[in-house]
C-alpha positions in Angstrom: -65.0 84.9 -27.1 -62.9 82.4 -25.6 -61.9 84.5 -22.7 -66.0 84.6 -22.1 -65.9 80.8 -21.5 -63.1 81.5 -18.5 -60.2 81.2 -20.5 -59.2 84.1 -21.0 -55.6 83.1 -22.0 -56.6 80.7 -24.7 -58.0 82.1 -28.2 -59.9 80.0 -30.5 -57.6 79.4 -33.8 -58.5 77.6 -37.0 -59.4 74.3 -34.9 -57.7 74.2 -31.4 -57.8 76.9 -28.5 -54.1 78.4 -28.4 -52.0 79.9 -25.4 -48.7 81.1 -25.2 -47.2 81.5 -22.0 -44.0 84.2 -21.2 -41.1 82.7 -19.4 -38.1 84.7 -17.7 -35.9 81.5 -18.2 -35.8 78.6 -20.8 -35.3 76.9 -17.5 -38.6 77.5 -16.1 -40.6 77.0 -19.7 -38.8 73.6 -18.9 -40.6 73.1 -15.7 -43.5 74.1 -16.6 -43.6 71.1 -19.5 -42.5 68.6 -18.1 -45.9 69.4 -14.5 -48.3 69.6 -18.2 -47.1 66.2 -18.9 -47.0 65.1 -16.1 -51.2 66.6 -14.9 -52.2 65.9 -18.8 -51.2 61.8 -20.0 -54.8 62.5 -20.3 -55.2 64.2 -23.8 -52.2 65.7 -24.7 -51.6 69.2 -26.1 -49.1 70.2 -28.7 -46.5 72.6 -27.0 -43.5 74.3 -28.5 -40.8 75.5 -26.2 -39.1 78.5 -26.8 -36.6 80.8 -25.4 -39.1 83.4 -23.9 -42.4 81.7 -24.4 -44.5 77.4 -24.2 -47.4 77.7 -26.7 -49.9 75.4 -26.0 -52.5 74.5 -28.4 -55.4 71.4 -28.1 -59.1 70.5 -28.8 -60.4 70.3 -24.9 -61.9 73.4 -22.6 -61.2 71.2 -19.6 -58.0 70.6 -20.3 -57.2 74.5 -21.2 -58.4 75.5 -17.8 -55.9 72.7 -16.1 -53.3 73.6 -18.3 -53.9 77.5 -16.8 -53.8 76.6 -13.8 -50.8 75.1 -13.7 -49.0 78.1 -15.6 -50.4 79.7 -12.8 -48.9 77.5 -10.0 -45.7 78.3 -12.1 -45.7 82.4 -12.4 -46.2 83.1 -15.5 -48.6 85.3 -17.7 -50.2 84.8 -20.5 -50.3 87.1 -23.8 -53.0 85.7 -25.6 -53.1 88.3 -27.8 -49.5 86.4 -29.4 -51.5 83.7 -30.6 -51.3 82.8 -34.9 -51.9 80.5 -36.6 -51.5 80.5 -40.6 -53.4 78.7 -43.9 -53.0 77.8 -46.9 -56.0 78.3 -49.1 -55.9 76.6 -52.6 -58.9 77.0 -55.4 -59.5 73.8 -57.2 -62.6 72.3 -58.7 -61.2 68.9 -58.6 -59.7 68.8 -55.4 -59.5 64.7 -55.3 -56.7 65.3 -58.4 -54.8 67.2 -55.9 -55.1 66.6 -52.3 -53.1 63.3 -52.4 -50.0 65.1 -54.2 -49.9 68.2 -52.4 -50.4 65.7 -48.9 -47.6 63.5 -50.3 -45.4 66.8 -50.9 -46.4 68.6 -48.0 -46.3 65.4 -44.9 -44.8 62.4 -47.3 -47.6 60.5 -46.4 -50.9 60.9 -48.7 -52.9 60.5 -45.0 -52.3 63.4 -43.8 -55.2 64.3 -46.9 -58.7 64.1 -45.1 -61.7 66.0 -46.3 -60.5 69.0 -48.1 -57.9 69.3 -45.5 -53.8 68.7 -45.5 -52.8 68.3 -41.7 -49.5 67.2 -41.3 -49.8 65.6 -37.7 -46.2 66.9 -36.6 -46.9 70.8 -37.6 -44.2 71.5 -39.5 -46.1 73.2 -42.2 -49.3 75.1 -42.4 -52.1 72.9 -42.2 -53.6 73.3 -46.6 -56.9 73.4 -47.6 -59.5 73.1 -50.5 -61.8 75.4 -51.5 -63.7 74.6 -53.8 -64.5 76.3 -57.2 -65.8 76.0 -60.4 -63.8 75.4 -63.9 -61.5 77.7 -65.1 -58.8 79.1 -66.5 -55.2 79.1 -65.3 -53.4 81.7 -64.5 -56.2 83.1 -61.3 -55.2 83.6 -57.4 -55.1 79.9 -56.8 -53.8 79.9 -53.6 -54.5 82.5 -50.3 -53.5 82.8 -47.1 -55.4 82.3 -43.9 -54.7 84.4 -40.8 -56.3 82.7 -37.5 -55.5 85.4 -34.9 -56.8 86.4 -32.2 -60.4 88.3 -33.0 -59.4 91.9 -31.1 -55.7 91.2 -33.2 -57.5 92.3 -35.8 -58.5 96.0 -36.5 -54.6 96.4 -35.7 -53.6 93.9 -38.4 -55.6 95.8 -41.0 -54.9 99.2 -39.9 -50.8 98.6 -40.3 -51.5 96.3 -43.4 -53.5 99.4 -45.4 -50.6 101.6 -43.7 -48.1 99.4 -46.0 -50.4 99.8 -49.4 -53.0 96.7 -48.9 -57.1 97.1 -49.1 -59.7 95.6 -47.5 -61.1 93.9 -50.9 -64.1 92.4 -48.7 -65.8 92.8 -45.0 -69.5 91.2 -45.8 -68.5 88.1 -43.1 -66.7 90.2 -40.8 -65.7 89.4 -38.1 -65.7 85.8 -39.3 -63.2 86.9 -41.8 -62.0 90.1 -43.5 -60.2 89.2 -47.1 -57.0 92.0 -48.1 -55.1 92.0 -51.1 -51.9 94.0 -51.4 -50.8 96.6 -54.0 -50.3 93.6 -56.9 -53.8 92.5 -56.0 -52.7 89.1 -54.1 -55.0 87.6 -50.8 -55.3 86.9 -47.4 -58.1 86.4 -45.3 -57.9 87.6 -41.3 -59.9 84.9 -39.8 -61.2 84.6 -36.8 -63.7 82.6 -34.6 -66.1 85.3 -34.1 -69.4 84.6 -36.5 -68.9 81.4 -37.6 
């Protein structure tokens, strides 16, 4: 867990470290973002400013530590259990055929398709990744959601999902991921950075 490395404000999700810092006023968030921008010109994090929060993501643990120090200087508190990242998985036996199409549709460029993944460089749409399968006839569930959460959030999500009519259909690779299904069998993976 990231908190064990001294980065208590941060959680590792799919590709990056993520943190949410709470603000009392929008102007507080603007000042914090400006300070991060001044201090972190060598490595630019992803930043999203909302009315009551600032979300930050980076691949760089040292940069994450610097950002936490800036947040502390600004009197901001982190809410690490509020971070999440949604990815969409598409089962296919031929990602080379499908990848360019989905990249073009979702991001406007086939260049956003690399390896098994489509990453929107602007962060406007969820990442899409292709899970290799053997050829099969449709209909078979092809799309599924991967919801990346802090590990300590997953038990509560499972509890409320089960109470809402869902069921656990696969947990042999927990805590890396647990597959839930809705009452009609549509699946979602609750993913964490643990056990990978």
